[in-house]
N, C-alpha and C positions, 0 to 999 in steps of 0.2 A: 285872489285872496283867500289865504288859508286860515280859518278860524283856529284850528288845532294849534298851528304854529304861533299866532298872536297870543292865545291863551298860556301856552308853555313859556314864551318870552316874558310875559307880564308876570307870571308866578315867579319865574327865575329872577327877574329884576327886583320883585318885592322881597324874595327870600335873601338875596345878595344884600340888599339895602338894610334888611333887619338883621342880618348877621354882623353887619359893620357898626351897628349902633351900640352906644354904651348901656342901652336899655335892655339888651338881650339877656334873659335870665339864664340862659345856658351857656354863656360865655363868661369865663372866670377873669375878673379884672386883673390887670398886670399889678397895680399897685393898690393897696388898701391902706388909708390913713385913718387912724383912730386918734381922737383927741380927748384927753381927761382934763377937767377943770375942777380945781378944788377951792373950797371956801377958806382961804389961809386964816382970816380973821377968826373964824369959828373954830378951825383947827388949832391954832395958837391959844386960844382962850381955854379950850378943852384940855390942852397939854398943861397949861400952867395950873388949872384946877386940879388936874390929876397929880401933878408934881407936888403941890402942897399937901396932898393927902398921903404921900409916901412916908415909910417909917425910915429912920436912919439906916437900918439894915438894907432895906431896898435901895436907897440912894446910893449906898456903897456898892451893891451889886451892879447897878446899872452904870456906875462909873467905871468899874473893871471892864465891863462889855465895851463901853465907848473907847477906853484906852487901847484895848485890843484892837478895835476896828480902825483907829487912827494909825497904829503901828502898821497895819496891813495896807492902808492906803498909801502911806508914806512909802513903804516897800515898793508898791506898785509904780508910784510916780518917779521914784529914784531909777527903777529897772527901765522905764521908758525914756528916760534922758539921753 
């Protein structure tokens, strides 16, 4: 019975098990999932309050930006067909 061999085998076994676990701080995970949650009720409510406070010039400027974005999105969708 070789004590050195038993200790080395035990250490090797522990290390191999540790390396295979997901809790290994030195192992980079293959997939990282990030979840974002939004409070839509609060967000929509804030948008409407903000929208009511806009001047007609600001509304016109925002409308122009939205029109430009719609054209760009439609062009992408048509290209993918």
